[in-house]
C-alpha positions as a LaTeX table, in Angstrom:
\begin{tabular}{lrrr}
\hline
Residue & $x$ (\AA) & $y$ (\AA) & $z$ (\AA) \\
\hline
Met1 & $-0.63$ & 10.40 & 24.72 \\
Ser2 & 0.96 & 10.18 & 21.28 \\
Ile3 & $-0.41$ & 10.57 & 17.76 \\
Ile4 & 0.53 & 7.57 & 15.64 \\
Val5 & 0.10 & 7.48 & 11.86 \\
Gln6 & $-0.03$ & 3.95 & 10.46 \\
Lys7 & $-0.16$ & 3.30 & 6.71 \\
Phe8 & $-1.30$ & $-0.04$ & 5.28 \\
Gly9 & $-0.71$ & $-1.03$ & 1.67 \\
Gly10 & $-2.88$ & $-2.99$ & $-0.72$ \\
Thr11 & $-1.70$ & $-6.48$ & 0.25 \\
Ser12 & $-2.17$ & $-5.65$ & 3.94 \\
Val13 & $-5.89$ & $-4.90$ & 3.37 \\
Ala14 & $-6.51$ & $-7.36$ & 0.53 \\
Asn15 & $-9.41$ & $-9.28$ & 2.09 \\
Lys16 & $-11.53$ & $-9.67$ & 5.24 \\
Glu17 & $-8.85$ & $-11.67$ & 7.07 \\
Arg18 & $-6.16$ & $-9.10$ & 6.28 \\
Leu19 & $-8.46$ & $-6.22$ & 7.27 \\
Glu20 & $-9.10$ & $-7.91$ & 10.62 \\
Asn21 & $-5.34$ & $-8.32$ & 11.09 \\
Val22 & $-4.79$ & $-4.62$ & 10.35 \\
Ala23 & $-7.57$ & $-3.70$ & 12.77 \\
Lys24 & $-5.80$ & $-5.67$ & 15.51 \\
Ile25 & $-2.54$ & $-3.79$ & 14.84 \\
Ile26 & $-4.40$ & $-0.48$ & 15.06 \\
Ile27 & $-6.30$ & $-1.47$ & 18.20 \\
Asp28 & $-3.10$ & $-2.65$ & 19.89 \\
Glu29 & $-1.66$ & 0.86 & 19.50 \\
Tyr30 & $-4.98$ & 2.50 & 20.45 \\
Glu31 & $-5.24$ & 0.47 & 23.66 \\
Lys32 & $-1.81$ & 1.73 & 24.72 \\
Gly33 & $-3.54$ & 5.10 & 25.08 \\
Asn34 & $-2.39$ & 6.53 & 21.76 \\
Lys35 & $-4.40$ & 8.42 & 19.13 \\
Val36 & $-4.26$ & 6.48 & 15.88 \\
Val37 & $-4.69$ & 7.68 & 12.30 \\
Ala38 & $-4.66$ & 4.90 & 9.71 \\
Val39 & $-3.89$ & 5.69 & 6.07 \\
Val40 & $-4.85$ & 2.98 & 3.62 \\
Ser41 & $-4.40$ & 2.06 & $-0.02$ \\
Ala42 & $-6.89$ & 0.38 & $-2.32$ \\
Gln43 & $-7.09$ & $-3.37$ & $-1.82$ \\
Ser44 & $-4.58$ & $-5.39$ & $-3.81$ \\
Gly45 & $-5.55$ & $-5.56$ & $-7.50$ \\
Val46 & $-8.34$ & $-2.97$ & $-7.31$ \\
Thr47 & $-6.41$ & $-0.07$ & $-8.89$ \\
Asp48 & $-5.14$ & $-2.33$ & $-11.68$ \\
Asn49 & $-8.72$ & $-3.47$ & $-12.35$ \\
Leu50 & $-9.95$ & 0.13 & $-12.49$ \\
Asn51 & $-7.17$ & 1.02 & $-14.91$ \\
Phe52 & $-8.18$ & $-1.98$ & $-17.03$ \\
Lys53 & $-11.79$ & $-0.77$ & $-17.10$ \\
Ala54 & $-10.65$ & 2.66 & $-18.27$ \\
Ser55 & $-8.39$ & 1.21 & $-20.97$ \\
Gly56 & $-11.35$ & $-0.81$ & $-22.26$ \\
Ile57 & $-13.09$ & 2.45 & $-23.07$ \\
Ser58 & $-10.18$ & 4.42 & $-24.50$ \\
Gln59 & $-6.40$ & 4.40 & $-24.73$ \\
Asn60 & $-6.46$ & 8.17 & $-24.33$ \\
Val61 & $-8.68$ & 8.79 & $-21.31$ \\
Ser62 & $-8.87$ & 12.15 & $-19.56$ \\
Lys63 & $-6.46$ & 12.22 & $-16.61$ \\
Arg64 & $-9.07$ & 14.14 & $-14.64$ \\
Glu65 & $-11.69$ & 11.43 & $-15.12$ \\
Leu66 & $-9.13$ & 8.70 & $-14.51$ \\
Asp67 & $-8.36$ & 10.26 & $-11.13$ \\
Val68 & $-12.07$ & 10.28 & $-10.29$ \\
Leu69 & $-12.17$ & 6.57 & $-11.11$ \\
Leu70 & $-8.95$ & 5.47 & $-9.42$ \\
Ser71 & $-9.65$ & 7.35 & $-6.19$ \\
Ser72 & $-12.68$ & 5.13 & $-5.60$ \\
Gly73 & $-10.44$ & 2.20 & $-4.64$ \\
Glu74 & $-9.28$ & 3.82 & $-1.41$ \\
Gln75 & $-12.82$ & 4.88 & $-0.58$ \\
Ile76 & $-13.81$ & 1.20 & $-0.53$ \\
Thr77 & $-10.96$ & 0.32 & 1.81 \\
Ile78 & $-11.55$ & 3.09 & 4.36 \\
Ser79 & $-15.20$ & 2.13 & 4.73 \\
Leu80 & $-14.47$ & $-1.59$ & 5.07 \\
Leu81 & $-11.73$ & $-1.02$ & 7.64 \\
Cys82 & $-14.01$ & 1.22 & 9.71 \\
Met83 & $-16.70$ & $-1.47$ & 9.61 \\
Val84 & $-14.19$ & $-4.04$ & 10.90 \\
Leu85 & $-12.98$ & $-1.71$ & 13.67 \\
Gln86 & $-16.56$ & $-0.93$ & 14.68 \\
Asn87 & $-17.35$ & $-4.64$ & 14.70 \\
Met88 & $-14.46$ & $-5.04$ & 17.15 \\
Gly89 & $-16.06$ & $-2.49$ & 19.46 \\
Lys90 & $-14.05$ & 0.63 & 18.57 \\
Lys91 & $-15.23$ & 4.04 & 17.41 \\
Ala92 & $-13.87$ & 4.61 & 13.92 \\
Ile93 & $-14.57$ & 7.15 & 11.20 \\
Ser94 & $-13.33$ & 7.41 & 7.63 \\
Tyr95 & $-12.39$ & 10.41 & 5.49 \\
Thr96 & $-11.63$ & 10.70 & 1.80 \\
Gly97 & $-9.12$ & 13.23 & 0.53 \\
Trp98 & $-11.83$ & 15.72 & $-0.38$ \\
Gln99 & $-13.64$ & 15.43 & 2.96 \\
Leu100 & $-10.73$ & 16.69 & 5.07 \\
Pro101 & $-9.60$ & 18.17 & 2.61 \\
Ile102 & $-6.13$ & 17.24 & 1.35 \\
Ile103 & $-5.21$ & 20.07 & $-1.03$ \\
Thr104 & $-2.94$ & 19.30 & $-3.98$ \\
Asn105 & $-1.71$ & 21.03 & $-7.10$ \\
Lys106 & $-3.49$ & 20.46 & $-10.43$ \\
Asn107 & $-1.17$ & 17.77 & $-11.77$ \\
Phe108 & $-3.70$ & 14.98 & $-12.37$ \\
Ser109 & $-2.36$ & 11.44 & $-11.84$ \\
Asp110 & 0.86 & 12.73 & $-10.25$ \\
Ala111 & $-0.24$ & 15.51 & $-7.90$ \\
Ser112 & 1.71 & 16.88 & $-4.96$ \\
Ile113 & 0.15 & 17.69 & $-1.59$ \\
Glu114 & 0.25 & 21.37 & $-0.70$ \\
His115 & $-1.81$ & 21.43 & 2.50 \\
Ile116 & $-3.84$ & 19.14 & 4.75 \\
Asp117 & $-6.64$ & 20.52 & 6.91 \\
Thr118 & $-6.28$ & 18.41 & 10.06 \\
Lys119 & $-9.14$ & 19.95 & 12.10 \\
Lys120 & $-11.58$ & 17.08 & 11.53 \\
Ile121 & $-8.91$ & 14.52 & 12.34 \\
Ile122 & $-7.86$ & 16.24 & 15.56 \\
Asp123 & $-11.47$ & 16.75 & 16.65 \\
Arg124 & $-12.31$ & 13.07 & 16.10 \\
Leu125 & $-9.13$ & 11.91 & 17.85 \\
Glu126 & $-10.05$ & 14.02 & 20.87 \\
Glu127 & $-13.46$ & 12.30 & 20.87 \\
Gly128 & $-11.79$ & 8.89 & 21.06 \\
Tyr129 & $-12.17$ & 7.84 & 17.43 \\
Ile130 & $-9.71$ & 5.90 & 15.34 \\
Val131 & $-9.49$ & 7.95 & 12.14 \\
Val132 & $-9.08$ & 6.17 & 8.80 \\
Val133 & $-7.88$ & 8.31 & 5.88 \\
Ala134 & $-7.83$ & 7.43 & 2.18 \\
Gly135 & $-4.30$ & 7.58 & 0.85 \\
Phe136 & $-3.26$ & 8.44 & $-2.72$ \\
Gln137 & $-5.83$ & 11.19 & $-3.25$ \\
Gly138 & $-6.77$ & 14.82 & $-2.69$ \\
Ile139 & $-8.45$ & 17.76 & $-4.39$ \\
Asp140 & $-7.14$ & 20.87 & $-6.09$ \\
Asp141 & $-8.31$ & 24.40 & $-5.38$ \\
Glu142 & $-11.21$ & 23.96 & $-7.81$ \\
Tyr143 & $-12.44$ & 20.81 & $-6.01$ \\
Asn144 & $-11.25$ & 18.44 & $-8.74$ \\
Ile145 & $-10.27$ & 15.01 & $-7.41$ \\
Thr146 & $-6.56$ & 14.32 & $-7.88$ \\
Thr147 & $-4.33$ & 11.32 & $-7.27$ \\
Leu148 & $-0.69$ & 11.29 & $-6.21$ \\
Gly149 & 0.73 & 8.64 & $-8.51$ \\
Arg150 & 2.47 & 5.39 & $-7.71$ \\
Gly151 & 3.19 & 4.96 & $-4.00$ \\
Gly152 & 0.89 & 7.87 & $-3.23$ \\
Ser153 & $-0.50$ & 6.41 & $-0.01$ \\
Asp154 & 3.02 & 6.35 & 1.47 \\
Thr155 & 3.29 & 10.04 & 0.64 \\
Thr156 & $-0.11$ & 10.76 & 2.21 \\
Ala157 & 1.02 & 9.11 & 5.45 \\
Val158 & 4.31 & 11.00 & 5.63 \\
Val159 & 2.78 & 14.39 & 4.79 \\
Leu160 & $-0.06$ & 13.80 & 7.24 \\
Ser161 & 2.46 & 12.89 & 9.94 \\
Ser162 & 4.18 & 16.21 & 9.35 \\
Phe163 & 0.96 & 18.26 & 9.48 \\
Leu164 & $-0.20$ & 16.43 & 12.63 \\
Asn165 & 3.26 & 16.62 & 14.21 \\
Ala166 & 2.79 & 12.88 & 14.83 \\
Asp167 & 5.06 & 11.02 & 17.22 \\
Lys168 & 5.38 & 8.02 & 14.87 \\
Cys169 & 4.92 & 7.33 & 11.17 \\
Glu170 & 4.71 & 3.59 & 10.51 \\
Ile171 & 4.50 & 2.20 & 6.97 \\
Tyr172 & 3.16 & $-1.36$ & 7.03 \\
Thr173 & 3.80 & $-3.55$ & 4.03 \\
Asp174 & 4.27 & $-7.23$ & 3.16 \\
Val175 & 7.98 & $-7.22$ & 4.02 \\
Asp176 & 9.43 & $-6.70$ & 7.49 \\
Gly177 & 11.71 & $-3.82$ & 6.65 \\
Val178 & 14.24 & $-2.44$ & 4.19 \\
Tyr179 & 16.73 & $-4.94$ & 2.76 \\
Thr180 & 20.06 & $-4.58$ & 0.96 \\
Cys181 & 18.39 & $-6.28$ & $-2.03$ \\
Asp182 & 15.05 & $-7.94$ & $-2.81$ \\
Pro183 & 14.74 & $-10.81$ & $-0.28$ \\
Asn184 & 12.47 & $-12.67$ & $-2.71$ \\
Ala185 & 15.16 & $-12.72$ & $-5.37$ \\
Cys186 & 18.41 & $-12.41$ & $-3.42$ \\
Asn187 & 19.63 & $-15.17$ & $-1.08$ \\
Asn188 & 22.06 & $-12.95$ & 0.83 \\
Ala189 & 19.64 & $-10.07$ & 1.45 \\
Gln190 & 20.22 & $-8.41$ & 4.82 \\
Lys191 & 17.64 & $-6.37$ & 6.69 \\
Ile192 & 18.77 & $-2.83$ & 7.50 \\
Asp193 & 17.85 & $-1.63$ & 11.00 \\
Gln194 & 18.45 & 2.06 & 10.24 \\
Ile195 & 19.02 & 3.81 & 6.94 \\
Ser196 & 19.44 & 7.46 & 5.97 \\
Tyr197 & 17.04 & 9.23 & 3.63 \\
Asp198 & 19.75 & 9.55 & 0.97 \\
Asp199 & 20.69 & 5.86 & 1.14 \\
Met200 & 17.01 & 4.94 & 0.96 \\
Leu201 & 16.63 & 7.08 & $-2.15$ \\
Asp202 & 19.67 & 5.34 & $-3.66$ \\
Leu203 & 18.04 & 1.94 & $-3.04$ \\
Ile204 & 14.81 & 3.16 & $-4.62$ \\
Asn205 & 16.73 & 4.35 & $-7.68$ \\
Thr206 & 18.21 & 0.87 & $-8.07$ \\
Gly207 & 14.77 & $-0.75$ & $-8.03$ \\
Ala208 & 13.72 & $-1.16$ & $-4.38$ \\
Lys209 & 9.93 & $-0.85$ & $-4.14$ \\
Val210 & 9.38 & $-0.80$ & $-0.37$ \\
Leu211 & 8.89 & 3.01 & $-0.37$ \\
His212 & 8.30 & 5.58 & $-3.07$ \\
Asn213 & 10.85 & 8.30 & $-3.77$ \\
Lys214 & 8.39 & 11.21 & $-3.30$ \\
Cys215 & 7.52 & 9.92 & 0.16 \\
Val216 & 11.19 & 9.74 & 1.21 \\
Glu217 & 12.03 & 13.11 & $-0.34$ \\
Tyr218 & 9.25 & 14.77 & 1.66 \\
Ala219 & 10.31 & 12.93 & 4.83 \\
Lys220 & 13.87 & 14.16 & 4.36 \\
Lys221 & 12.78 & 17.76 & 3.80 \\
His222 & 10.51 & 17.81 & 6.85 \\
Asn223 & 12.48 & 15.38 & 9.04 \\
Val224 & 9.71 & 12.79 & 9.34 \\
Val225 & 11.11 & 9.53 & 10.73 \\
Ile226 & 9.60 & 6.50 & 8.93 \\
Asn227 & 9.38 & 3.02 & 10.43 \\
Val228 & 8.88 & 0.37 & 7.72 \\
Lys229 & 7.23 & $-2.71$ & 9.25 \\
Ser230 & 5.41 & $-5.87$ & 8.21 \\
Ser231 & 1.67 & $-6.17$ & 8.73 \\
Leu232 & 2.00 & $-9.96$ & 8.53 \\
Lys233 & 4.59 & $-10.66$ & 11.22 \\
Lys234 & 5.89 & $-8.89$ & 14.29 \\
Gly235 & 9.23 & $-7.15$ & 14.31 \\
Ser236 & 10.96 & $-3.82$ & 14.78 \\
Gly237 & 11.22 & $-3.15$ & 11.05 \\
Ser238 & 13.59 & $-0.58$ & 9.58 \\
Ile239 & 13.95 & 3.09 & 10.51 \\
Val240 & 14.44 & 5.67 & 7.76 \\
Lys241 & 15.76 & 8.91 & 9.19 \\
Asn242 & 18.49 & 11.54 & 9.10 \\
Ile243 & 21.78 & 9.86 & 10.04 \\
Glu244 & 24.74 & 12.19 & 10.46 \\
\hline
\end{tabular}
C-alpha cells in the first residue's frame, strides 16, 4: 500500500463540478488500495479577491494580517472537498497548516517550511481516511499564520511528500504536463515526458508557470519526483526528476 500525495490547483477546484471531478481522481487512487493525501489551493479567483479586499482598506497592510486573510481561501477549499468526498461515501478529514502543524520561518507572505508534523496525517490514513491538507500556509514558532508566496501549494505538496516519504507526488493543474513553450501561445509546443530539475528551473526562469521555482528547488534537494498531470483530461503527464 502506497502513500500518494496529490495537489490540485485553483482552476481544478474552481466550482462544484470541478470539485467532484477532483474527488473522482482521488477516489480512483484510494480504491486501488493506496493512502491518499490531497493538497489544495484556494479556488480560482479567491486569493485575488481577498487581496483586492485588503487593498481597499490600505495600500500598506501588515503582512502578518494579510497572511491571516489570504490563508482563509485554502480553508474554504479543504472543507468543500471533504464534503464532496463524504457525499461520495468516503471518509475524509481536512487540516489547515496550523492544525497539523506545518512549521515555517517568520517571513510573512514568502515563508519557507521548516518542519511538518505528520502524526495526525499518518494516524488518519491508518484509519482509512482520505486526508485533505490546505496548501500555501503554515505557522511560525509563535503560532502566527504564515503563507508561502506564489505557487505555495506546490511547495506544500512536495515538502509533505518528503516528510511522509510518499511513493508519488502528483501535481494536478489545467495543462497535461510540461511543454517546451506555452501551448496556449505557441503552435509548435511539445510536451516533455521527462525533464530534469535543472531544466525545469530554466523553463521557469523563462516564464513557464506550470510549477514554482521553490517547489522544484526543494524537490531537487530532497530528490522528490514530481508528476505534473491534468485534472481535466487523462494522461501520463510529465515527470520532473534527477536525470543523469
